[in-house]
N, C-alpha and C positions, 0 to 999 in steps of 0.2 A: 557290380559291374555297371550300375547306373550312377548318375550324379548323386541321387539321394543316398545310395549305399556308401559312396565315397565320402559324402559330407557327414554322414552319421559316424563313420569310422574316424574321420578327422575331427569330429566334434565341432563342426561348423554349423551355425544356425542362421546366418544372414545370407542374403543373395549377392553380396558384393563380389564374391569370387566364383560365381556360377560359370562364367565364361572360361575362366582358368581351369576349373574342375572338369568341365566338358572336354577341354583340350587334353588334360592329363589322362582322363579316362580313355579317350581315343588313342593317345600315345601308348598307354599301358596295354590296351587290347592289341594294338598293332605289334608291339614287342612280344606279347604273349604268343600271338599267331606265328611270328617269325621263330620263336624259340621252339614251339611245338611242331612246326611244320604242318600245321592244320588250320583250317578256317574255324572260328568259334561258332558263330551264328550262321545258320543256313542263309545263303543268298545266291542270286544268279550270277554266274561268271560267264564271260564271253572270251574265248581264247582263239588265237589264230595259229594254225600248225601247218606243216608241210604235208601235202598229199602224196607221199612217197610210196605208198603201198605197204609200208612197215607199220607196226603198232607204235603209236606215240602215246606217252603218258600225259594225262592232263595235269596241269600245274597245281591246282588247288584240291583240297580233299578234307575229309572224306567225301566222296561223290555220292549223292543220293539219287540223282537221275540225270541222264543226258537227254535234253529236250529238243535239240536241233543240230543239224549238220548242214552247212551250206558251202558251196564253192565260192571263192573270192576271186573276182576278176581283176585284171591289171589296173583298172580304174578304182578298185576298192569296193565295187558293188558286189552284193551277195545274192546268190540264187540257190534255193533249196536243192540238195542232191537227191536223186532217186534212192530208195531204200537199198537197192542192190549195188550201189556204188560205194558203200561204206559199211563198216561193222563197228559196234561199240561193245565194251565189256566193263563191268565193275567187279573187281576181284574181292576176295574176302577181307582184305585189309582196307577196303574203301578207295583204292586207287582206280581212277577211271582211265580207260584205254580206248583209243580210236584208231582205226585203220581205214584209209581212203585211197583209192586208186586214181590214176589219171594225171598225176603231176600237179604242179601249181600249189595253191594254198587253200585251206579250208578254214571256216569259222565254226567253232563248236560252242554251243550254248548248253550250260549245265548248271545244276544246283549242287552246292557243296557246303558242308558245315557239320560240326559235331552235334549241335543242338538246334532244335526248332526255334527256340527263342531264349532270351536271357535267363529265364527261370529254369531252363533245362540244362544249363551249363553245369558240369560237375562242380561240386562245392569247393574242392581244392583249387581248381583253376580260377573260379570266381574270387576266392580268398586271396590268391596270389595277385590277381589284377588289382584288387582293392589295396593290398599292401604295397604294390608298386606305385599306385597313385599316391599313397601317403608318403612313400620315399621320394618320389619326384616333387611333391609339394614341399616337403621339408628341406630338400636340397636343391632348390631352384637356382641358387647362385654358385654352386660348386659342382664338381664332377664326381661326387662320392659314388662308389660302387653300390649297386643294389644288394640288399641282404641276401645271403645264401639261402635263407628260408623260402624265398620266392621260388628259386630254381628247384628246391626240394619239393615244393607243392606241385610244381608243373612236371617234373621229370617223369613220373609214371605214365604220362599221357604223350610224351614226346615221340615223334617219328623221325628216325634218322635214316637217310638213304646213303648207302656207300657205293661208290663206283657207278658205272653205267649199267643199268639193268635193261635187258631186252626181253621181248616176248616172242615166242615161236608162233 
């Protein structure tokens, strides 16, 4: 999942294509996250939601922690909400949920990702990313479909959401 891993897989030894390899690694990671419906490496996410009083699912996952909830004013300014004005939950599947009363909008800051760092990403996911980098590198000038082996590596980790889910 790093430039060095991609270059080793591609058997590239010079630095002439490092910028391209960096772009391909970033693209492959992004495509992997979109396919999986999950964030790979833990990072902070800030998301704006409606404060409708209903439970709202956070967009990224799996959620490791919700670190802040703030009211968003009409001018875009944020002010921390008192603890009794909202509730948060992280379910067993790693989905984060927030419920805030009062109307308007809230800003939720949280940490989401499958792995703490690149070394902790499951091997099959990392191998799929490297193989996708190789595919993108080899087919820069055409629109060839990625090999099915990449999807096969990622499929066991994929989260699919069907329909509208609600929480009571």
